[in-house]
N, C-alpha and C positions, 0 to 999 in steps of 0.2 A: 092851105098843107104845115099842116104842125111841121116843128124844128126842135129839135132835139138839144136838150142845154148843151154846155161846156160839162159841167160836173157826171150830167147822165151820160156822155159819149167816154167820158174816164171810167166811171163806177158800174156801167154792165159790163164792161171786156173786163173789170179786176173782179166782180163776182162770179165771170163763167171760167177765169181763171182758175179762182178759189176752188170753185164748184168741181170743175175738172182735174183739180190738183190727187184730193185723195184720194179720186177711181183709179188713175194714172199708178200713183205711188204704191195702190193694193193690188196691182199687176206682179208686182216684184217681190217676190217673199225672199224669208230668209228659207223656206222650206225647200224653196228647188234648188238650193248651193250645198254642196257635199264638200266642197272644201274648204278647209279653214286656215289659215297663217296668223298668226298672232307675231309680233317683233316687240320686247319688251328689256325691263330690268330690276335684275333681283336682289336682295341681300342675301348672302350665306351665311349663316350663325353654328356655328357645332355646338353641341347639346354637353356634349362629354366632353373632359379634360383624358385622357390616357396619358396612361406610364411607359416609359419608354427609358428603358436602363437604367431600371431602377430608381427614375426620376418621375414626377408629374409634371405633366406639360398643358400647354395651353394653346389650342388654334387659334389667330385672330378671325375672325369673321371678316367677308370682302364682297362688292358690287361686283357683279357681272353684266355685262348684255347676254339677253336669250333672245331662242327662237323657236316658236313652237308651229307643229305642223300637222293639222286634225282629219281623218278623212272621216266623215260622218259616214256611218255604212244606214243606219233608220234615223226617224226626225230626234234620236233619245240614246243611242249608243254611235259611241266611234272609238276610233284608234288614233293617240296622238304619239308623235314621233316629237321628242325636248328637245333640245343639246344649250347649255351654256357657253359664251366664252371661258376661253384659261383666262382663270385670277390669281394673284401672287398671296401664300398665307405667310403671315411670322408664326414662328414657332417656339412661344418663351414658358423660362422656367426658373427658379429661385428669383424671380422680379426684372429678368434681364432676355434676351433675343439669346437663344440658343442654336437657331437654324432656320429655312425658311424653304418651301414649298409652292408650286403652283400646279393647280387641280382643274380637271375640264369635265363636269358628269355632261353623259347624257342619257337618255331612258326610250321605254316605247310602253307605255300603259293602254288597260281599256279605259274610256269613260259612260258615265252615263249622267244625262241633263236630265233636269226638269222639267215641267212646262211644255212649249210649245215651241219650233225656233223663229214664231215673230213677237214672241213674249219679251218684253221688256227687260224684264230679271231669269234670268235660267243659271240658279245654282248647277255645281255639278260637282261626284265624286270621282276619285281613280283611282288603282289599282296595276303595276306593276314590277317592271326588272330596268334596273340601274346599273350601270359604271362608273367608276370614275376613276379617270385617270391620270397619275399622277406622273412628274416632268421635274426636273432642276432642282432635282434634291440638297439640298448645300447645309452643312454643318459651320458654327461659329463659335469660337473660333478656327478657321478652315485647317482640314488635316484628314478628319473620320473621312470614310466612303458613307456614303448613309443611302439609302432608296426606301422606298416606301409600296410597294403591289396593288398592282388597280386595284379596289373597289366595288365590289360584288355585292347586290341585296334588292328588298323589293323599296317601292316606293311608295307613298301614296299621298291623294292628290285633292284639297278642297277649293272650290274657288264659286268664280261669280261672274260671271259675263255681263252686260248693259248694253243689249241694241240701243244705236244710236241710228242707224236707217238698214234697209234689207244686207244692204251692204259691210256697215261699219259697226266694231261695238268694242265697246274696253276690255278691260279683264283686269282682277285680283286672285291671285290666286297662292298658296301653300303650300308645299309638299313637304312630307318628312321622308328623307333617307336614310334606309337600315344598311351601314354601309361600316363594315372593321376589314380592313387588312395586316400585314406583317412588315413588321419596320426593320432591318436590317443595318448595320452598321460594317462594315465591312466586310459584307459577305456575310456576316453572325445574325440568325434572328434578337433583336435587341428590346421588340416588344412587339404591341397590338394599337393600330391606329384605330380604333372602332372610336369617329368622329360622330358619327348619327344626326349631321347638318341638317337642319329647318330650313326652307326657301322663301323667303319672302317674294312677290314680284308680282308687279302692274306692266300692263300694257294693252299695247292697241291691236287691234287683228281685223282681219278680212273674210270675205268671203268668195267664193268664186262656184 
């Protein structure tokens, strides 16, 4: 009776495992998953320097954690709810700090993804509506009462998902927020905080 060598006893099961793994992996497809969740980090950078109370101001950019949830209606179309954590912005004028404010944007967008759910690279574009809430406004030096109304407007998104497995993927995206709101000092309108920020983000996502 022939004997199986020790090397063969190792290589044969390994070869069978390698042969079976791709077919098992193929049974799990991203096309079967309709909800995706992405946790990320974004840098918010205003593109405009609004004039407030007759003075040209500059709002600093700031980084913040983000969370997005997308319902994939079809393999290519989806609806995304996205929000950022509250972040602080320093307001400068004349080379010095004149105030600060905390902002928190959130949006709802329709999105279109190119390719198929199992494509390694999936570019996407989106268009929707956003609001940005402002809180804890303050002036430097203290004294004046400052208020910034909630900003509302359109948001456009471009991004790229890189599929790692049928469940996990990495993302990079850019969002442009059309945003302006009244600025009031002691209850009187003093300008328009038209910031139109760009939001650059990266994240890791999972499909369910």
